[in-house]
Steps between C-alpha positions, in 0.01 A plus 500: 500500500189300568211385285143621553150413382212733529152342514203736488180352624200681356182375332468828308871506414483150371202575283686816364251737663757675713863595461739348734635800681608313808717259302660802342557664835688186610717521181579869562614442853702186406672684228718668767642156600718250337209264403389325193126482455461161334133437522184706484142395479140600587272238625142511622400475867483124489687306769624218269632731225691684762633189667609350167682803403683540826610130498619520146700818550656369815558139398569510125617867440697509839413867550669669814197716576138492401305803560123485465264807492133496569256266660602553866190676628161393635312471165343157440726469194818580702681164523867592446594425873338162494671417162833613629463293827410195273828552302755583767700261714566751784324821603730803550255733695745786557450636152121526524531633856744777394282600218182516716677686773638768259177522307300552831688823545328628195148338507295287739396295206844334504361260766274366231804356305528117512825503308738216581863410405684174498763271332467226250834332464739782449238744371356781717135586434355830625142626463469859434170711496318574176521876492809673336540730803482217754735292289758776508462555866524122592776411263714784629465342851618144405756597240795546735447138625479329158868452419585345831180279489608378152854423605374318813260288293784399266725429791739784408454732787812536720348668795150573634594829665349828409649689211769753579407869446 
């Protein structure tokens, strides 16, 4: 079992003007795994709010995985990647690369995603898109790698080979 935090970044969601369907999509997908969703919050598209939440969840709450949704596009208010880069110690580009590669099979707009992933201490932080459909598609891509990533971060992984089929 691993612990998860879901952070939705949305001005309208934070003001209560929009239901958080993307955060709910993450919950639904994670319900199939042995995870415990410990933290959930909605914050505005403000870099400092996002950075503070990521740092608290990683350093104080010691979450294994923090999944963000929203704020990864080209809008002037989209600052999630910059906030994430300010919070992480190391970038793990494979997650974002895999999500973009798979999403490009469905839409050319996937190349507009600026999502990033990285680690802070033993927490893995992954940016997901803001739409529920894109969240589902992208989370399905990275889900198989999460258990091994978490084990590796905690120093518990025995081998780095590919999983047996």
